[in-house]
C-alpha positions as CSV (number, residue, x, y, z in Angstrom):
1,M,-28.0,-77.5,-16.6
2,S,-27.0,-74.7,-18.9
3,G,-27.4,-74.5,-22.8
4,T,-27.0,-72.4,-25.7
5,I,-30.1,-70.0,-26.6
6,I,-30.4,-69.5,-30.4
7,E,-32.8,-67.4,-32.3
8,A,-35.1,-69.6,-34.3
9,S,-35.9,-69.4,-38.1
10,A,-38.8,-70.8,-40.2
11,E,-36.9,-73.9,-40.6
12,D,-37.1,-74.7,-37.0
13,F,-41.0,-74.1,-36.5
14,E,-42.0,-77.8,-37.3
15,E,-39.6,-79.0,-34.5
16,L,-40.9,-76.2,-32.2
17,T,-44.5,-77.0,-32.8
18,A,-43.8,-80.6,-32.1
19,I,-42.1,-79.6,-28.8
20,W,-45.3,-77.3,-28.0
21,E,-47.7,-80.4,-28.8
22,A,-45.6,-82.7,-26.5
23,S,-45.5,-80.2,-23.7
24,V,-49.2,-79.3,-24.1
25,R,-50.2,-83.0,-23.9
26,A,-48.1,-83.4,-20.9
27,T,-49.5,-80.1,-18.9
28,H,-52.6,-79.1,-20.5
29,H,-55.0,-82.0,-19.3
30,F,-58.1,-79.5,-19.6
31,L,-57.6,-79.5,-23.4
32,A,-59.6,-82.0,-25.4
33,E,-57.9,-83.7,-28.5
34,E,-59.8,-81.4,-30.8
35,D,-58.5,-78.4,-29.0
36,I,-54.9,-79.5,-29.5
37,Q,-55.7,-80.3,-33.3
38,F,-57.3,-76.8,-33.5
39,F,-54.4,-74.8,-32.0
40,R,-51.4,-77.0,-33.6
41,P,-51.8,-75.3,-37.1
42,L,-52.2,-71.8,-35.6
43,V,-48.9,-72.3,-33.6
44,L,-47.1,-73.5,-36.7
45,K,-48.4,-71.0,-39.3
46,D,-49.8,-68.1,-37.5
47,Y,-48.1,-67.5,-34.1
48,L,-44.5,-68.5,-34.4
49,P,-43.9,-66.6,-37.7
50,Q,-45.2,-63.3,-36.0
51,L,-43.1,-63.6,-32.8
52,E,-39.3,-63.4,-31.7
53,V,-38.6,-67.0,-31.2
54,F,-35.6,-68.6,-29.4
55,F,-34.9,-72.1,-28.5
56,I,-32.4,-73.8,-26.1
57,K,-30.0,-76.6,-27.1
58,Y,-28.1,-78.8,-24.8
59,T,-25.5,-81.5,-25.7
60,G,-25.7,-82.2,-29.4
61,D,-28.4,-80.6,-31.6
62,E,-31.4,-81.5,-29.4
63,I,-33.8,-78.7,-28.8
64,A,-35.0,-78.9,-25.3
65,G,-37.4,-75.9,-25.3
66,F,-38.4,-72.7,-26.8
67,T,-39.9,-69.2,-26.0
68,A,-41.9,-67.0,-28.3
69,L,-41.8,-63.2,-27.4
70,S,-43.8,-60.2,-28.4
71,K,-42.6,-56.7,-27.1
72,D,-42.6,-57.1,-23.4
73,K,-44.5,-60.4,-23.0
74,I,-43.8,-64.1,-23.2
75,E,-46.4,-65.5,-25.6
76,M,-45.1,-69.2,-25.4
77,L,-42.6,-71.0,-23.1
78,F,-42.8,-74.7,-23.8
79,V,-40.2,-77.4,-22.8
80,K,-40.0,-81.1,-23.8
81,P,-41.5,-83.2,-21.2
82,E,-38.3,-85.2,-20.7
83,Y,-36.6,-81.9,-19.8
84,F,-39.1,-80.9,-17.2
85,A,-37.7,-79.7,-13.9
86,R,-34.1,-79.6,-15.3
87,G,-33.7,-75.8,-15.5
88,V,-34.7,-75.4,-19.1
89,G,-37.8,-73.3,-18.4
90,K,-35.9,-71.3,-15.9
91,S,-33.1,-70.6,-18.5
92,L,-35.6,-69.5,-21.1
93,L,-37.3,-67.3,-18.6
94,R,-34.2,-65.7,-17.4
95,F,-33.1,-65.0,-21.1
96,A,-36.6,-63.5,-21.8
97,V,-36.8,-61.2,-18.8
98,E,-33.0,-60.3,-18.3
99,T,-31.8,-60.2,-22.0
100,M,-35.0,-59.4,-24.0
101,G,-36.7,-57.2,-21.3
102,V,-40.0,-59.1,-21.0
103,K,-42.2,-58.4,-18.0
104,K,-45.5,-60.0,-18.8
105,V,-47.1,-63.6,-19.4
106,D,-50.5,-65.0,-19.6
107,V,-51.0,-68.4,-18.2
108,N,-53.9,-70.8,-18.5
109,E,-55.3,-70.8,-15.0
110,Q,-56.0,-74.6,-15.2
111,N,-52.1,-75.2,-15.8
112,L,-51.1,-75.2,-12.2
113,S,-47.4,-76.2,-12.7
114,A,-47.1,-73.2,-15.0
115,T,-48.7,-70.8,-12.7
116,C,-46.6,-72.1,-9.8
117,F,-43.4,-71.9,-11.9
118,Y,-43.9,-68.2,-12.8
119,Q,-44.9,-67.2,-9.3
120,K,-41.6,-69.1,-7.9
121,M,-39.7,-67.0,-10.5
122,G,-40.9,-63.7,-9.2
123,F,-44.1,-63.1,-11.2
124,V,-47.3,-62.0,-9.5
125,I,-50.9,-62.3,-10.8
126,T,-52.2,-58.9,-11.8
127,G,-55.4,-60.0,-13.5
128,R,-57.7,-62.7,-14.8
129,S,-60.0,-63.5,-17.8
130,E,-62.7,-65.9,-18.0
131,T,-61.6,-67.0,-21.5
132,D,-58.6,-67.1,-23.6
133,V,-57.8,-64.5,-26.4
134,M,-59.9,-66.6,-28.8
135,G,-63.0,-66.4,-26.6
136,K,-62.5,-70.3,-25.7
137,P,-63.5,-71.2,-22.1
138,F,-60.1,-71.5,-20.8
139,P,-59.5,-68.9,-18.1
140,L,-56.2,-66.9,-18.1
141,L,-54.1,-65.3,-15.4
142,F,-52.1,-62.3,-16.2
143,L,-48.8,-62.2,-14.5
144,Q,-45.9,-59.6,-14.5
145,T,-42.6,-59.1,-12.9
146,S,-40.4,-56.0,-12.4
147,E,-37.5,-58.1,-11.0
148,K,-34.8,-60.3,-12.1
149,I,-35.5,-64.1,-12.1
150,S,-35.3,-65.8,-8.7
151,D,-32.5,-68.1,-8.2
152,Q,-34.7,-70.4,-6.1
153,D,-34.7,-74.0,-7.5
154,K,-37.8,-75.2,-5.9
């Protein structure tokens, strides 16, 4: 599956935040409802406006996923649940690394599917934190790559 990657504008942030929420609900089972409600307005009003944001569209006008970048780091990469395991994340990751020069990403340690995804794509764990950047008890893994994205479709 291939799609078109487009730079997002502020008009896209509501839809991208809805994708963030759907993806988080499908993958971040360690978060309570109050955690999701805490982070949602931060994603919409604080995080997305400060980052370089790109989304991917497939047939029609449907956005399948997005990535948000800061210098050489992926700050967010989220895919609509109905597009999981269809190459959307891989396309966004390849774009971030090979086009935008990104080399790093932090992943919630409890999100095993994301950790496995990044490792299959050539990232290695370089460190760990007991808390997230806000000091909440959600351990983070720090990953990095120096290579192109793997062509493995595992």
